[in-house]
N, C-alpha and C positions, 0 to 999 in steps of 0.2 A: 266619459265616466266622470261623475262629480267627485269632489274632494271627500265627501262622506262615503260614497260608494267605494272609493279607494281604501278608506280606513276600514270599512267592513271586510273587505277582501284581505287586507293586510293582517288584521287581527283574527280573522275567521269567526266573526260574530254576526248576529242578525240585526242588532240595534247599536247606534253610535253612542253607547253609554258604558263608561268604565267606573267601577266602584272604587272610591277612595280607600286607602289602606287602613287608616284609623287603628293603629296599634293600641291594644288594650280594650277596644270596643268591638272590632270585627272578629269573626270566628270562621273556622273552616266551613261551617254550615251557611254562614252569610255569603262567603266567597262563592261557594258552590251554587247557592240560590240565585245569585246574579248570573253566573255562567250558564246555568241550566235554563234561565229565562231568556237567554239570547244576548246578554251583554258580556262584558269582561269582568269577572270577579277578580279581586286582588287580595292576596294573602299577605298580611303585615308581618314582616320578619326583621325589621330594622333593629339592630343591636342585639339580636338573640344569639344564643350559642348555636354551633352547628348541630348539636343533638336536638335542640328544641326546634330548630328550623326544619330538620328532616321529619320530625314527628308531626308537625303541623302540615307539611306538604303531603305526607302519606295519609293523614286524616282527611284532608281536602279531597284527595283522589278517591277516597271511599264514597264520597257524595256526588262526584261528577266525573264524567269522562270528557268534558268540554275544556277548551283552553282556559287557563287562568294565569294571572301574573303573580310574581313574588316581588314584594317591595323591600328595598334595602335603604339604609342610611349611608350616604356617601361622604361622611365626615372623617377627619383624622382622629384617631384615638389619642387622648392626651397622654403625654409621657412625663410632663412636669407638673408639679402641684404647688399652689400657693398655700402653704400650710397654715399661716396665720389667718388667712381669709376663710379657709375651710373650718378651722377651729372656732372662729367667731360664729359662723353659720350653724355649726353643730351645737354650740352652747345655746344659741337662740332656739333651735329646734327642740332641744331637750327641755328647755323651760316651757315652750309652747305645748309640747306633748304632755308634760306633767299637769299643766293647767286644764287639759282636755282629756285626761285619762287615756292617753294613747301610748303604747309601749314604744320606747326609743332608747337605743344604746349608742354611745359615742364609739366611732370606729377610727382606726388609723388610716390615713389617706392612702398609704402605701398598700393597704390590703384591698382597696377597691378594685374590682375586676370589670374590664370592659371588653366587648367584642366588636371588631370592625367587619366591614363587608367582605374583606379578603378571607376572613376565617370561614365564610359561608360558601365560597366559590365551589369547592369540591362537591358539596352537597347539591348545589343547584345543577351542576353538570351531571352528576350521577343520577339525579332524579329527573333528568331530561326536561328541565323547565325552559320553555320556549320564549317567554316574555318576562323581562325583568325591568321593573320601574325603580327609580331611585330619587332621593331628594337630599337636600343639604349640601350639594356640591356636584363634582364630576368624578367619574370613575377614572382611575389611573389608566394611562394608555396601554400598559401591558395587560390590564384586566379586560379592557374593551377588546383587545386583540384575541384573547382567549375565548371570551364569550361569543365573539363573531365567528370564530373557528368552529364553535359548537352550535351555530345557527340560531343564536338568541337575538330577539328583537329588544332594543333598549329604549326606554322611555325616561327622559330626564325632566326635572322640574325647574321652571324659570319664573322669577317674579319681576323681571325687567327684560328689556330688549337686549341689553348687554349680555345677560346670562343666557338668553335663548341663542344668540349668535355663538357664544362660547360652546354651548352644548352641541349645536349643529357641527361646529368645527371638530368636536371631539369624537364624532362618529355615531351619535344616537340616531334612532329611526323615527322617533316621535318626540314632541315637546309638550308637556303639560304647562299651560299658562295659568299660574296661580294668582288670582286677584286677592286684594287685601280683605275681601269679604269672607274668604275661606276659613273654616274652622281648623283647629289644630296648628301644628308647627309651620312656620314660614319656611319655604324652601330656599330662601335667599342665601347666596354664597359669595358674591363678588363685592357687594357694596358694604364695606366694613364700617364706614363712618355714618351712613344713614340707611336705615331699613327701608327698602322700597315698599310703598303703600299705595300701589296703583290699582284703581278700581278695575274690575274685570272687563267692562265694556270699553274701557280705554286700552287695556292691555291686549285684548284679542287682536284687533286690527293692527296694532303696532307690531306685535310679534309675527302675525301672519304675513305682513308685508316685508318683514326683515329676514325671514328664513324660507327655505324651500321644502320644509318638512311638514307633515300633518300636525295640526295643533289641537290639543284637547283643552277645553275651557273648564277651569275649576274655581269655584267661589260664588256662593250665594244662589246657586241654581237649585230650585226645589220643585219645579213642575215642568209641564210640557212647554209652557210659554218661554221659560228660561232656556230650554233645549233649542227651541226654534230661534230664539234671539241670538244665542251663542253662534249658531251656524250662520245666521244672517250676517253677523259681524266678522265672519271669516274663519271660524273654527271648523274642524272636520267632525268633531264630536265633543262630548262633555265628560267630565269626571265629577261624580257626586259622592258625598260621604254623609253629611249631617242628617239627611232624610232617612238614613238607615239606622240611626242611633236608637230610635224607639222600637225597632222591629223585634219580633219574637226571637230571632237568632242572635241578636246583639248581646254582648257581654256586659253592657252598661247596667248598673244597678237601678232599681225602680226610682229612687230619688233623683238620679241623674236623668233618666228618661223623662220624668215629670218636669224637671227643671227645663229641659230642652223644649218640651211641648208648650210650656207656659211662658217662655222667655219673651220679654218685650224687645223691640228693635234696638234698644240702647243697653241691653243687659250683657253683651259680650264686650270683651276688651283684649288688647294685646298685653301679654305679661311674660316675664322671664322667671317668675318665682318658683315654679314647679320643676323646671328642667335646666334652667340656665340659658335657654334658647327661646326667642320670641315665638309665641303661640297665641292663637285666639281661643278664648274660652269664656264661660259664664262666670261672673264674679262670685266669689264666696269668701268665707271668713279667713281661710288660710292665705288666700291671695292678698287680702287687705292687711293682714297682720305682717306678712313679710315685707310688703311694699312700705308699710308705715315704720318698719324697724330701722330704716336708713342704712341697713347693711349692704355691702357690696356682694352681689350674688355670684357664686362660683360659676365657671363656664360649663356649658354642656360638654360631656355627659356627667360631670362630677355632681352638679346640683341635682340632676335627675336621679342619680344613685343615692344621694343623701336623703331625698324625700320619698324614695320608693317604699320604705317600710310604713310610712304614714299613709301613703295612697293605698297600699295593700290592705292595711288594717281598716281604713275607711270603706274600701270596696267590700270587704268581708262583712262589715257591720252596717252597710248602707247609710253612710254618713256623708252627705253631699258637700258639706262645708270643708272637707279635707281631701276631696277628690279633684283631680284635674279634669274639669268638665269641658273638654274641648268641643266647640260648636261654632258653626258659621253664623253669619248675620241673618240668614233666612231659616235657621234650624227649626224654629217654631212651626214652620209649615209642614213638618213631618207628621206622620200619623202612626198609630198602632197598627199592627198586622204583620203578616209574613213578609220576608224580603221579596218574594216573588210578587205579592200583591202590590207592594209599594213600587216595585220596578214596572209592573204592568201599567199602573196609573201614570207613570212618568212618560211612557212611550205610546200610549193608546191613541193619540191624535197625530201620530207621525212626526215628521221633522222637515 
């Protein structure tokens, strides 16, 4: 049995394709669309409250009876705050928002509310979620034990060989190898001094040779050629996200979808301005303004919380210059249509 056949059996899917989580873009209908088409849909739940997590899980179950994964953020919730740093950033954001007629109010740092993955565990177990993927780090040993006792498959994210080996040793069942081409947040968690920026075609064989687990390839894959190439390089399957941004089921606003479809190969960049964590997205006015401010950016998830009101307002008013338009380097190869149609075009020539 081939590595890919083993993956299909393990995940109970028909095609070696996993949908990237894409918090803020993916929806229960997108997740269900991928699962119903024979892949593994992923419900984005990173950083959400237990109540919201349960609501989204139950909504997804209304649209599919197939397996789907729930994605978590495996980072530590901050307990200490750099008040002067946060104050300077909020002053800048207030001035920026006034100039662009965006509502913004200064908040006390102590009032910011964050949720960690451990807050969601009871919900995942009660809702009988069988596949849990995560990024930004490793789950605590006690959490892995509880999830394994409840027959959960665990999928961790690695951006380097060192991270992949650490994840394997922690007890995960699959590893997503995230190349630097990938859209959205980097899953890096071990290399504090230098962000790993390894291209996917270098990363796949390096990780596949270093671990004994199935490897999912993520980053810059947009068509059947990419699927076949990833498997040829040693992956068991792929994880794709950006090609689903323009779909009918996507929560992305029209200007975001259009920006993705018309992006040139040089239009994405890595930035920390929206969330405090490195992520790849399409350049816009907000990104440029914060980067040119010279300010020190608060850590994730503090910066993410500070900018949330701006992103929400821009989303509601379809203003792409103030939205975090996460997208990979091949995102312009996406197309309009249903999630099912885009999925079908990806796998139609086999693997």
